C-alpha positions in Angstrom: -66.5 66.4 13.3 -66.0 62.9 12.4 -68.9 62.5 10.5 -68.1 65.6 8.4 -64.8 64.5 8.0 -65.9 60.9 6.7 -68.3 62.4 4.4 -65.9 65.1 3.1 -62.8 62.3 2.1 -65.9 59.9 0.4 -66.7 62.8 -1.8 -63.3 63.5 -2.6 -62.7 59.4 -3.5 -66.0 60.1 -5.1 -65.3 62.8 -7.3 -68.7 64.4 -6.2 -70.8 66.3 -3.8 -73.8 65.1 -2.6 -76.9 67.8 -2.8 -80.0 65.9 -1.4 -82.3 63.9 -3.7 -84.9 64.1 -6.3 -87.3 67.0 -5.5 -85.6 67.2 -2.2 -82.0 69.1 -2.6 -80.6 70.1 -0.2 -76.5 71.6 0.8 -75.6 69.3 3.8 -72.1 70.8 4.2 -73.7 74.1 4.4 -75.6 73.4 7.0 -73.8 70.7 8.8 -70.4 73.1 9.1 -72.7 76.1 10.2 -74.3 73.6 13.2 -70.4 72.4 13.8 -69.6 77.0 14.1 -72.5 77.1 16.7 -71.1 73.8 18.6 -67.9 75.4 19.0 -69.0 78.7 20.1 -71.0 77.2 22.9 -68.5 74.7 24.0 -66.2 78.1 24.0 -68.6 79.6 26.0 -69.1 76.5 28.5 -65.1 76.2 28.6 -65.0 80.0 29.9 -66.6 79.1 33.6 -66.0 75.9 34.1 -62.3 76.6 34.1 -62.0 80.1 35.7 -61.3 81.3 31.9 -57.5 80.3 32.0 -56.5 80.0 28.8 -59.6 81.8 27.7 -57.4 83.8 25.6 -56.3 80.9 23.0 -60.0 79.0 22.7 -62.3 81.9 22.6 -64.7 82.6 20.0 -64.7 86.2 20.2 -63.0 87.8 17.6 -62.4 87.2 14.0 -59.6 84.7 14.0 -60.4 81.7 15.7 -62.2 78.2 15.1 -65.8 79.5 15.0 -65.3 82.0 12.0 -63.1 79.0 9.9 -66.5 76.7 10.6 -68.1 79.1 9.3 -66.1 79.8 6.0 -66.2 76.6 5.7 -69.8 76.5 5.5 -70.1 79.7 3.1 -67.8 77.4 0.8 -70.1 75.1 0.4 -73.3 77.7 0.0 -71.5 79.3 -2.6 -70.6 76.0 -4.4 -74.2 75.2 -4.3 -75.1 78.5 -5.7 -72.8 79.2 -7.9 -73.1 76.0 -9.8 -76.9 75.0 -9.2 -77.1 74.3 -12.7 -74.2 71.5 -13.2 -76.1 69.6 -10.0 -76.8 66.4 -12.0 -79.5 63.4 -11.0 -77.6 60.0 -10.5 -80.0 57.4 -9.8 -82.0 59.4 -6.6 -79.5 61.5 -5.8 -78.3 65.1 -7.1 -74.6 65.1 -7.1 -72.1 67.8 -8.2 -69.2 66.4 -10.4 -65.4 67.3 -9.3 -65.1 67.9 -13.0 -67.1 70.8 -12.7 -65.5 72.8 -10.0 -62.5 75.0 -10.8 -58.7 73.9 -8.9 -58.7 75.6 -6.8 -62.2 74.9 -5.2 -61.6 71.2 -5.4 -58.2 72.0 -3.2 -60.4 74.0 -0.4 -62.8 70.5 -0.1 -59.4 68.9 0.3 -58.1 71.1 2.8 -61.1 71.2 4.9 -61.0 67.2 4.5 -57.6 67.5 5.9 -58.4 70.0 8.7 -61.4 68.2 9.9 -59.1 65.0 10.3 -57.1 67.0 12.6 -59.5 68.2 14.6 -61.0 64.6 14.9 -57.8 63.4 15.9 -57.6 65.7 18.2 -60.7 65.1 19.8 -60.4 61.6 19.9 -57.3 61.6 21.5 -58.7 64.4 23.9 -61.8 62.1 25.2 -59.6 58.8 24.9 -57.0 59.7 27.2 -59.6 61.7 29.6 -62.2 59.3 30.0 -63.2 59.7 33.3 -63.0 63.5 32.9 -65.4 65.2 31.1 -64.3 68.7 32.1 -60.3 68.1 31.6 -61.1 66.0 28.1 -63.0 69.1 26.7 -60.0 71.5 28.5 -57.4 69.4 26.6 -59.9 69.4 23.2 -60.3 73.2 23.3 -56.3 74.1 24.1 -55.1 71.8 21.8 -57.6 72.5 18.9 -56.6 76.0 19.2 -53.0 75.5 19.6 -53.9 73.2 16.0 -55.8 76.3 14.7 -53.0 78.9 15.4 -50.0 77.1 13.3 -49.0 78.7 10.1 -50.1 75.9 8.1 -53.2 75.7 9.0 -53.8 79.4 9.2 -52.1 79.6 5.3 -54.9 76.7 4.4 -57.9 78.5 6.1 -56.7 81.8 3.9 -57.2 79.6 1.0 -60.5 79.1 1.9 -61.3 82.6 2.6 -59.8 83.7 -0.8 -61.8 81.4 -2.4 -65.5 82.9 -0.6 -63.9 86.5 -1.7 -64.1 85.8 -5.4 
């Protein structure tokens, strides 16, 4: 999660999204968010039996309003950017980039939302593991519950709704 957050933050600072090298175009954020959603689903499935399904309803990846689906939405967002702006991707040095200037305000805002959410989730993950270094089970439990609590706040729900709205256009 930390790598994605750092990359998003750097892209915001640079004002452009990296889509690979000349001759090797690739949508990294689409792939990374898809992998993150898969990993989160696997963690929830692991959490259940380890913790006897205590608090499982809070962290479950079942249903539609959960962190797993949020990461899928983030992946879809970048898939749409790539598809909708492929003609605007330019060569800069050896890299292929999409300038933020090409994006609509709501799309730039969407990227900032994703950077904010991934940054907060990375803080939660880091704190969970820092405080429970001797017990991975406790660290996993702490992260899963605190990340679900964060996700279920009204602020985050409103931000996720913005991404879903952009994806549905």
